[in-house]
C-alpha positions, 0 to 999 in steps of 0.5 A: 408069303401071304401076299404072293399066295393072294396074288396067285389065287386071284390070277388062277381064280380068273382062269378058273372062272373062264374054264368053269363056263367053257363047254369045251371038252376033248381028250388032249392027252399026249403020247409017252408023257408028252403034252398034246398041242395047247395043253399042260399035263401033270399029276397031283395026288395021284390023279392025272390032269390035262388042261383045257387048251381054251384055258392054257396060254404062254407069253414071253415078254421082257425076258420073262416067260409066264404060262398057265392052264386049268381044267374044270370038272364039275365045281372044281378047277385045277390050275397051274401057272408058272413064271420065270424071270430071266428067261433065256430060251431053252434050258432048265430053270430051278423052283427055289424054296425062298421068296426071292427066287427067279422062278415061281410055280403055283398049283391051285384048286378052286371050288365053286358053289353054284348056289353062291358063285360069287364066293368060291373057295380057293387054295394055292400051293406055291413053290417059293413058299417052302424053305429049302434050295430047289423044290422043282424045275421046269425044263424048256426043250423047244421054243418056236415062234408059236409054241413052247414045250418041255417038262416040270415038277415042283412042291408047293406050300399053301397058306395052311401049311399043307404041301402038294407035290406036282409031278410028271408035268409036260406042256406044249403051249401056244405062245400069245403074240 
């Protein structure tokens, strides 16, 4: 489990660093809970988060869909990422609470101290770290040659055994070619 969490933190740290140094900022909030083009929307700890389009991407390769996005405000970056192995187009894919789940969701927070930027503080909450059956799902409602759209929610567990619930998630992400 620690290896999975560390891999997630490393992946999301790279995304976080890009977004931290990005000066782009615009309102990407969609209507009726749907994500605007190029973004992922979700709620964590009662706060709505909309990722920045410049840090939000998706790819489909070898029957796997991966998607990630992040948002930085000040020194805090919030990020979410998904991997669905056995991806087969439009449909609903469960996040299961076990290490061999074919789908994985990660939420992370990274705090960067401007006085010590080489030592960020990161924590990740991983869906398959929780014991149990379903801990969430991702529903793909539309896939085109350029975009993937849908909704999601999940619970994740961190290495210090804290849980976070990510809810009311939606996405409209450009597929990388």
